[in-house]
C-alpha positions in Angstrom: -88.3 -83.5 70.2 -89.8 -85.2 67.2 -90.6 -88.9 67.0 -89.2 -90.8 64.1 -89.2 -94.4 62.8 -86.8 -96.5 60.8 -87.7 -96.0 57.2 -85.0 -98.3 55.9 -81.4 -99.1 55.5 -79.5 -98.2 52.4 -75.9 -97.8 51.3 -73.9 -94.7 50.5 -73.1 -94.9 46.8 -69.7 -93.2 47.3 -68.3 -94.8 50.4 -70.2 -98.1 50.5 -71.1 -97.4 54.1 -74.5 -98.4 55.4 -77.0 -95.7 56.3 -80.0 -96.0 58.6 -82.8 -93.7 57.4 -85.0 -92.3 60.2 -88.1 -90.4 59.1 -91.1 -88.5 60.2 -94.2 -88.5 57.9 -96.0 -85.6 59.5 -93.0 -83.1 59.5 -91.8 -84.6 56.2 -88.1 -85.1 56.8 -85.6 -88.0 56.8 -82.4 -88.3 58.9 -79.5 -90.3 57.3 -77.2 -91.8 59.9 -74.1 -93.6 58.6 -73.3 -96.7 60.6 -71.0 -99.7 60.6 -71.7 -102.8 58.5 -72.2 -105.0 61.5 -74.7 -102.7 63.2 -76.7 -102.3 59.9 -76.7 -106.1 59.3 -78.1 -106.8 62.8 -80.8 -104.1 62.5 -81.8 -105.5 59.1 -81.9 -109.0 60.5 -84.3 -107.8 63.3 -86.5 -105.8 60.9 -86.8 -108.9 58.7 -87.9 -110.9 61.7 -85.1 -113.4 61.5 -84.4 -115.3 64.7 -80.7 -115.8 65.4 -79.6 -119.2 66.8 -77.9 -117.3 69.7 -78.6 -113.9 71.1 -77.0 -110.9 69.4 -75.5 -108.3 71.7 -78.6 -106.1 71.4 -80.8 -109.1 72.4 -78.5 -109.7 75.4 -78.7 -106.0 76.4 -82.5 -106.2 76.2 -82.5 -109.3 78.4 -80.1 -107.7 81.0 -82.2 -104.6 81.3 -85.3 -106.7 81.8 -83.7 -109.0 84.3 -82.8 -106.0 86.4 -86.4 -104.8 86.3 -85.8 -102.0 83.8 -87.7 -100.9 80.8 -86.4 -98.9 77.8 -88.6 -95.9 77.7 -87.2 -94.3 74.5 -84.1 -93.4 72.7 -83.1 -89.9 71.8 -80.8 -88.7 69.1 -79.7 -85.7 71.1 -76.7 -84.1 69.4 -74.9 -83.7 66.1 -71.3 -82.4 66.1 -68.7 -82.4 63.4 -70.8 -84.9 61.3 -71.3 -87.3 64.2 -74.7 -88.1 65.8 -75.0 -88.8 69.5 -77.8 -90.6 71.4 -79.0 -91.6 74.8 -81.0 -94.7 75.9 -83.5 -93.8 78.5 -84.1 -96.7 80.9 -86.8 -96.7 83.6 -85.7 -98.7 86.6 -88.1 -100.7 88.7 -88.2 -97.9 91.3 -89.2 -95.3 88.6 -85.8 -93.6 88.3 -84.9 -92.8 84.7 -81.3 -93.5 83.7 -79.9 -91.8 80.6 -77.2 -94.0 79.1 -74.9 -92.5 76.5 -74.9 -94.6 73.3 -74.0 -94.6 69.6 -77.2 -94.0 67.6 -76.7 -97.4 65.8 -76.7 -99.2 69.1 -79.6 -97.2 70.5 -81.7 -97.8 67.3 -81.0 -101.5 67.3 -82.1 -101.8 71.0 -85.2 -99.6 70.4 -86.4 -101.8 67.5 -85.9 -104.9 69.6 -88.0 -103.6 72.6 -90.5 -101.5 70.6 -89.4 -98.3 72.2 -90.0 -95.0 70.4 -87.1 -93.1 68.7 -86.9 -89.3 69.0 -84.6 -86.7 67.4 -84.0 -83.4 69.2 -85.2 -80.3 67.3 -81.7 -78.8 67.6 -80.3 -81.9 65.8 -82.8 -81.5 63.0 -81.7 -77.9 62.5 -78.0 -78.8 62.5 -77.8 -82.1 60.7 -78.2 -83.0 57.0 -81.9 -83.5 57.1 -83.7 -84.4 53.9 -87.0 -82.6 53.4 -89.7 -84.3 51.4 -92.5 -82.7 49.3 -96.1 -83.2 50.3 -97.5 -86.6 49.7 -99.9 -89.1 51.4 -100.1 -92.8 52.2 -98.6 -95.2 49.6 -97.5 -92.2 47.6 -95.3 -91.1 50.5 -93.7 -94.5 50.7 -92.8 -94.4 47.0 -91.5 -90.9 47.4 -89.2 -92.0 50.3 -87.9 -94.9 48.3 -87.3 -92.8 45.2 -85.4 -90.2 47.2 -83.3 -92.8 49.0 -82.4 -94.5 45.7 -81.4 -91.2 44.1 -79.3 -89.9 47.0 -77.5 -93.1 48.1 -77.7 -96.1 45.9 -75.7 -97.0 42.8 -77.6 -96.9 39.6 
């Protein structure tokens, strides 16, 4: 498994669908995950630090897990089949048992961002999916390289 982080959210220039870009600086790859507009909007709202007047479903889920004494340990993008990604949310119960809950990646990522849980991608998924490799770069140069690649691949000119 490889830990990734949310690099950004962009839009597919052909379909108009939102895409969450997960990336790993050390191994130099990005994983584009096409998601629904609503899921992308809620993730972007959270990433921008906006506070909703009422809890969004992901905020509610975070509170329910906490109320039952659970803790989101991590989320794992664990499969890729016929162009569809699959994920699990790993929740540690108060007694130490780990529950693996099947989830859409967009939901799992939204929850992970809200609770500060790490996001992982299985190596098998990296090998099967449409992963975007990046050339060698460092620091701020890397950030600019990611942004340039995302613009070229996904956004309208």
